[in-house]
C-alpha positions in Angstrom: 155.5 70.4 164.0 153.8 68.8 167.0 154.4 71.5 169.9 154.0 68.8 172.9 156.4 68.4 175.1 158.2 64.9 174.6 157.6 63.3 177.8 155.2 64.1 180.8 155.2 62.3 184.5 152.4 62.4 187.2 154.4 61.8 190.6 152.7 60.8 194.0 154.1 60.3 197.1 155.5 56.6 196.3 154.7 55.9 192.5 156.0 57.8 189.6 153.5 57.4 185.7 156.0 58.2 183.1 154.4 58.9 179.4 156.2 59.4 176.2 154.3 61.6 174.4 156.8 61.5 171.0 154.5 60.2 168.9 151.7 62.6 169.3 149.8 60.0 171.9 150.3 59.5 175.7 152.3 56.0 175.7 153.0 54.8 179.3 156.7 53.4 179.2 156.7 53.2 183.4 154.5 53.4 186.1 156.0 51.7 189.4 158.3 53.3 192.9 159.0 57.0 192.9 161.7 58.1 190.4 164.3 60.5 191.0 163.2 64.0 189.8 166.5 64.1 187.7 165.7 60.9 186.0 166.4 61.0 182.6 163.4 60.5 180.8 164.8 59.7 177.3 167.0 57.3 178.4 164.3 55.9 180.2 161.7 55.5 177.5 164.5 54.5 175.0 165.6 52.0 177.0 161.8 50.8 177.7 160.7 50.3 173.9 160.1 47.6 172.3 162.1 47.3 169.1 160.7 47.3 165.6 160.4 43.4 164.0 159.5 42.6 160.2 155.9 42.1 160.9 154.7 45.4 162.1 153.4 48.6 160.8 156.5 50.6 159.5 155.5 53.1 162.0 153.9 51.2 165.0 151.3 52.7 166.7 152.1 53.4 170.0 150.8 51.8 172.7 148.1 55.0 174.4 145.9 56.0 176.8 143.5 56.4 173.6 144.0 53.8 170.7 141.6 53.9 168.5 140.8 51.6 165.5 142.7 51.2 161.4 146.3 52.7 162.8 147.4 49.5 163.6 146.3 49.1 167.3 146.7 45.6 168.0 144.1 45.8 170.9 140.5 46.9 171.4 140.6 50.7 170.5 138.8 53.1 173.2 136.4 54.6 171.4 133.8 53.4 168.8 131.7 55.8 167.6 129.0 55.8 164.4 126.9 58.6 162.5 123.5 57.6 160.2 124.2 54.1 161.5 127.4 53.5 160.0 130.8 53.4 162.2 133.3 55.8 161.6 137.2 56.3 161.5 139.0 58.5 163.6 142.5 60.0 164.2 142.5 61.0 167.4 146.1 61.8 167.9 147.1 64.4 171.1 147.0 67.7 170.8 147.8 69.6 174.1 149.2 68.5 177.6 148.3 70.5 180.3 150.1 69.8 183.6 149.0 71.0 187.1 149.7 70.2 190.4 148.8 66.6 191.0 147.5 65.6 187.8 147.9 66.2 184.0 145.1 66.9 181.4 145.5 65.3 178.0 143.7 66.7 175.2 142.8 64.7 171.6 141.1 65.9 168.9 139.5 64.4 165.5 139.2 67.7 163.4 138.1 65.8 160.5 134.7 64.8 162.5 134.5 67.7 165.4 135.2 65.0 168.5 137.2 65.6 171.3 138.8 63.2 173.9 140.0 65.1 177.3 141.6 62.6 179.7 142.7 64.1 183.4 145.2 62.2 185.4 144.9 63.2 188.8 146.9 61.8 192.2 143.6 60.9 194.4 143.1 60.2 198.1 145.1 57.5 199.4 147.7 57.7 196.4 145.6 56.3 193.7 145.7 57.4 190.2 142.0 58.8 188.6 141.3 58.8 185.6 138.6 60.8 184.0 137.7 60.4 180.7 135.1 62.6 178.6 134.2 62.7 175.1 132.7 66.4 173.4 131.3 66.8 169.5 132.5 69.8 168.7 130.9 68.9 165.0 128.2 70.0 163.1 125.9 66.9 163.2 124.8 64.4 166.1 127.2 61.3 166.7 126.4 58.0 168.3 128.5 56.9 171.6 129.0 53.1 170.9 131.7 52.6 173.8 133.8 55.3 175.7 136.7 53.2 177.8 137.0 54.8 181.4 140.7 53.2 181.3 143.1 51.3 178.4 146.3 51.2 180.4 149.3 49.3 178.6 150.7 46.8 181.3 154.0 46.8 182.3 156.3 43.9 181.4 156.0 42.3 184.7 152.4 41.5 183.8 151.8 37.6 183.9 148.8 37.1 186.2 145.5 38.6 186.3 142.9 38.3 189.4 139.3 38.4 189.4 136.4 38.0 191.3 132.8 36.5 190.2 130.9 33.4 191.5 127.2 32.6 192.2 124.0 33.4 194.1 125.1 32.9 197.9 128.8 32.4 196.8 129.6 35.7 195.0 133.3 37.2 194.7 135.1 34.5 194.6 138.9 34.8 193.5 140.3 33.6 190.2 143.8 34.2 189.2 144.4 33.6 185.6 147.3 33.2 183.9 147.7 36.2 180.9 147.6 34.4 177.4 147.4 35.3 174.0 144.0 36.9 172.8 141.5 38.2 175.6 140.2 37.9 179.2 137.0 39.5 179.1 134.4 39.8 181.9 131.0 41.9 180.8 127.6 42.2 182.8 124.0 42.9 181.2 121.3 43.2 184.2 122.4 46.9 185.2 124.9 46.3 187.9 128.1 44.1 188.2 126.3 40.8 188.7 127.5 37.5 189.3 129.6 37.2 186.5 132.3 39.4 187.8 133.1 42.5 189.7 134.4 45.5 188.4 138.1 45.3 189.5 141.0 43.5 188.9 144.0 42.9 189.9 147.1 42.8 187.7 150.5 40.7 189.0 153.4 38.6 188.6 153.7 34.6 189.2 155.4 35.3 192.8 153.7 38.2 194.2 152.3 37.8 197.7 150.8 39.9 200.4 154.1 41.7 200.7 156.3 41.2 198.0 156.4 41.5 194.3 155.1 44.1 191.8 150.9 44.7 191.6 148.5 46.8 190.0 145.0 46.9 191.2 142.1 49.1 189.1 138.1 49.6 190.1 136.1 51.4 187.9 133.4 53.8 189.9 130.7 52.5 188.0 127.7 50.7 190.0 126.0 49.9 186.2 126.9 47.5 183.1 130.3 47.2 182.2 133.0 45.6 180.3 136.8 44.7 181.7 139.2 42.9 179.5 143.0 42.1 179.5 143.7 41.6 175.9 147.2 40.3 174.9 148.6 40.5 171.7 150.7 38.6 169.2 154.0 41.0 170.4 153.3 40.1 174.2 151.9 43.3 175.1 149.3 43.1 177.2 146.3 46.0 177.7 143.5 46.5 180.6 140.6 48.5 179.7 137.6 49.0 181.5 134.1 50.7 180.5 130.4 51.2 181.1 129.2 48.7 178.4 126.1 51.0 176.5 123.2 49.7 175.1 123.0 50.1 171.2 121.6 53.2 170.4 121.4 54.9 173.7 124.0 57.8 174.0 123.7 60.2 170.8 125.6 63.4 171.2 123.9 66.2 169.7 126.3 68.9 168.6 128.0 70.5 171.7 127.3 67.5 174.1 129.7 65.9 176.3 129.9 62.4 177.4 132.0 62.0 181.2 132.5 58.1 181.2 132.9 56.6 184.7 135.9 57.4 186.8 138.3 54.7 186.9 141.2 54.7 190.2 144.7 52.4 190.0 147.1 51.7 192.4 150.7 50.3 191.8 153.1 48.4 194.1 156.2 46.9 194.0 155.5 45.8 198.0 153.1 43.3 196.7 148.7 43.1 197.5 148.8 44.6 200.5 149.9 48.1 200.1 147.0 47.7 197.1 144.2 47.0 199.8 145.4 50.0 201.9 145.7 52.0 199.1 141.8 51.8 198.4 140.8 51.6 201.9 142.6 55.3 202.7 140.7 55.9 199.4 137.7 55.2 200.4 137.6 56.7 203.7 139.2 59.4 202.5 137.1 60.5 199.6 134.0 59.1 199.6 132.5 57.6 202.8 130.8 60.2 205.0 133.1 62.4 207.1 130.4 61.2 210.0 131.2 57.2 208.9 134.2 57.2 208.4 135.1 59.3 211.5 133.6 56.6 213.9 134.0 52.9 214.2 131.5 50.5 212.4 128.4 49.5 214.5 127.9 45.9 214.9 124.1 45.1 213.3 121.4 42.7 214.6 119.2 42.0 211.5 115.8 41.1 211.9 115.5 38.7 209.3 117.8 36.0 210.3 114.9 36.0 213.6 111.9 36.2 212.4 111.8 37.5 208.6 107.7 38.1 207.6 106.9 36.8 210.9 106.7 40.2 212.0 105.1 41.5 215.3 105.7 44.5 217.8 106.3 42.3 220.9 108.7 40.0 219.0 110.6 42.7 217.3 110.6 44.6 220.9 111.9 41.6 222.3 114.8 40.6 219.9 116.1 44.0 220.9 116.2 42.8 224.3 118.1 40.2 223.4 120.2 42.3 221.0 120.8 45.2 223.4 121.5 42.3 226.0 124.8 40.8 223.9 125.8 44.2 223.0 124.4 44.5 219.5 124.7 49.2 218.3 122.2 49.4 215.7 119.0 47.5 215.2 117.6 46.8 211.6 114.3 46.2 210.9 114.3 44.1 207.6 111.6 43.4 204.7 108.0 42.8 206.2 107.7 45.7 207.8 105.6 47.8 204.7 101.6 47.7 204.4 100.6 44.4 203.0 103.8 42.6 203.1 102.8 39.5 203.9 105.5 37.6 201.9 108.0 38.6 198.8 105.1 38.3 196.2 103.4 41.4 197.1 103.8 45.3 198.5 107.2 46.6 197.3 106.5 50.1 196.4 104.1 50.6 199.7 106.6 52.4 201.7 104.3 53.2 204.5 104.2 50.8 208.0 102.2 48.1 208.1 98.7 48.7 210.6 98.4 45.1 211.5 101.8 44.8 213.0 102.4 48.3 213.8 99.0 50.1 214.7 100.8 53.5 216.1 103.5 53.5 213.5 107.4 53.0 213.3 107.7 54.8 216.6 107.0 52.5 218.7 109.7 50.1 217.9 112.0 53.1 217.7 111.5 54.2 221.0 112.5 50.6 222.3 115.1 50.4 220.3 116.7 53.5 221.2 116.1 53.4 224.7 117.8 50.1 224.9 121.1 52.2 223.9 120.9 51.4 220.1 120.4 53.2 217.0 117.4 52.0 214.2 118.2 51.0 210.7 115.5 50.5 208.2 115.4 47.9 205.5 114.5 49.8 201.9 114.7 48.3 197.9 113.4 51.7 196.0 113.7 50.5 192.5 111.6 47.5 192.8 108.0 47.7 192.5 105.4 44.1 193.3 103.1 43.6 190.8 100.8 43.3 193.3 101.1 46.8 195.0 99.0 49.7 195.5 101.6 51.7 193.4 101.6 49.1 190.4 98.0 49.4 190.5 97.9 53.1 189.9 101.1 53.5 187.5 101.6 50.4 185.9 103.7 52.4 183.6 106.4 53.5 185.6 108.3 50.1 185.3 110.7 49.5 182.8 108.8 46.9 180.1 108.9 47.0 176.2 105.5 47.5 174.9 104.0 44.3 173.6 106.1 42.0 175.7 106.0 40.2 178.4 106.8 42.2 181.6 109.0 39.4 183.4 109.8 39.3 186.9 112.4 38.0 189.4 111.9 37.4 192.6 108.3 38.6 191.9 109.0 42.5 190.7 109.8 44.3 188.7 111.8 47.4 188.1 111.2 51.1 188.5 112.2 53.2 185.8 114.6 56.1 187.6 114.6 58.1 184.7 111.2 59.6 184.4 111.2 62.3 187.0 107.6 61.6 188.1 109.3 58.2 188.9 112.5 59.2 191.2 109.8 61.9 192.6 107.9 59.9 194.2 110.6 57.8 195.4 112.3 60.8 196.8 109.1 61.9 198.7 108.4 58.5 200.2 112.3 58.1 201.3 112.1 61.5 202.6 108.7 61.4 204.8 110.6 57.9 206.6 113.7 59.9 207.2 111.9 62.5 208.3 109.0 61.2 210.2 111.2 59.0 212.3 114.8 58.4 213.7 116.4 56.2 211.2 120.0 56.1 211.4 120.7 54.1 208.6 119.2 52.3 205.7 119.6 48.8 204.4 119.1 49.9 200.6 119.0 46.3 198.7 118.7 45.7 195.0 118.0 42.0 194.9 117.1 41.8 190.8 118.6 42.6 187.5 117.7 45.3 185.9 115.6 44.1 182.4 114.3 44.8 180.1 116.7 48.1 180.3 114.8 49.4 177.3 118.0 51.1 175.6 118.6 52.7 179.5 121.6 50.9 180.9 123.3 53.9 182.0 120.8 56.4 181.9 119.1 54.1 184.9 122.3 54.0 186.8 123.0 57.9 186.7 119.3 58.7 187.6 119.9 56.0 191.0 123.1 58.7 191.8 121.0 61.5 191.4 118.5 60.2 193.6 121.0 58.9 196.3 122.6 62.7 196.0 119.3 63.8 196.4 118.7 62.2 199.3 122.3 62.9 200.9 121.7 66.7 200.4 118.2 66.4 202.2 119.4 64.6 205.5 122.2 66.9 205.4 119.5 70.1 205.5 117.8 68.4 208.2 120.6 67.8 210.3 121.6 71.3 210.5 118.2 72.1 211.5 117.5 69.7 214.0 117.5 69.8 217.7 121.0 69.0 219.7 119.2 65.8 220.8 118.6 64.2 216.9 121.4 65.9 215.4 123.3 63.9 217.5 122.1 60.5 216.2 122.5 61.8 212.4 126.0 62.8 213.3 126.5 59.0 215.4 125.1 56.9 213.0 125.0 58.3 209.6 122.7 57.6 206.9 124.4 54.4 205.1 123.7 53.3 201.4 124.2 49.8 200.6 
C-alpha cells in the first residue's frame, strides 16, 4: 500500500503547480495562475484527466515528471541506463515525497537495480521553478548512464506552438515559431556548446499569445555544453517538453555509491503573455546569477578595439582610440585580440598570454594607466580554452589539446581546443589569468569561445564541468584580492566587477 499523499502542490507568488500522485508517479495536472489554498485538488485532477480509450494499456502510464521505457509511456524516457553494454529495463516508481517551504523533493527508486532518482522542485528568484535531478547508483555493480533528463514536463492542453531560437554564423539565434504536431520537434548540439543549431531555451504558447496576453511557458537549461531539447506530441495529443545535457556514449559510468547531477532547468509560466516570462528570467539573472556588484550598477558602455584596429595595434594607436572613446562618454575600453606575444594574425600564438613586447615594451600598464586617467576602466580579451598549433604553449605541450590518437588534429579558425579535464591544463590557465588579473587593473575579461569542441573524445560533459571549476576558482581568487586590496584598487574592482562572457 502506497504511503504517498494523493496530491502535492507548489505555490509561488503568482503560480500554482499541482501534482497528482495517485499512480505512484508525479503527474503535473495544473501549472498556471495561483489557485486558492482551499482548492479541491481531487476534483481538479479528475476534471483535467483525460479519459481512457480502447487503444491504451488497461492501466495507462501517467504523464509523469520521470517517464521510463517499457511501461506504456508514449514519449521519450527521462532516463536510459545500461550495464555491460546492454540496456537495462527500469521500474522507477515514486516512493517518497517531502515538502518544505518553497520546494518539493520527489524520490524514485528501482529496488531491483539499486538505482534512485531524486527530482527537486524549488521556487527560485524571480518566481521561476527550478528543477534539479540526480541519479545515484545504490547497487553493487557499475552502471552506464546514457541520458538523464533535467526536465521532462508534460505540457498543458493549451500548448499549440513552440518558439525556439537558431541561426547561422553572424545571424545567430533567430526566432522560429512552429506549430506543434504529432511526432517530435527536436534540436541537439554536438560541438560542446549550444551552437548555431539552436539555443538551450524554448517558449511554449497558444496560437494567439502576445506580449501582454495569452498563456505561455518558458524553459531554460542552465548548461553551456551539448544539449538535447524536444517537444514530442503523441497520438493522443499529449505534448511533453524534454531538456537534457547530451552525453557522449560511455562518458558517464557510475560506480556503486556514485551520484550524477543533471544540469538544472528553470521554468516560468504566465497567463498574461510573454513579457512576464521575460521579466521573470531577467529578475532571476539579476538576483541569483550575476554577482552583486554587477547587478547593482548599470552596465557600462564599451568600446572594443577590434572594430577600429583588429591586429594593427600599437600603443600610440590604442591611446588615441581611448582618447576618442572618452570624448564620446565611453565608460569601458576593451583591448581585443592581438595584444599577446606573436599575435599578428589569427594563425598563431593563442595560449601565450603575455603582452607582446613589440607592441607594449613596458607591458600593459602604460595603456591601462592612460585608459584610467581618461575616466574609463579597462577590459581585456582572452580565449583561454584554445591554443594555436603555432604557439609556444603547443610546442611545449602538444598533448594538452583534445585529440584522438592516430587521427589528424583538425583545426577550426586555425586553433585547437585545450583539454580542461587535465588538472595540469586547468592549473596552467588559472596561473596565466590570475597573474594578469593580479598584475594589472583589469576590471573586465571578454572571454571568447570561437570554436566548436571537437574531437570531444568522450569528454563532452567533463569539459564543461572543468570550465565551470576554472571560472569558480578565478572568481574566488578575485574575491580574496578585493578583500585585501588597497581602497583605490578595491573601488575599481567593486565598480567594474570581472565579466565572463
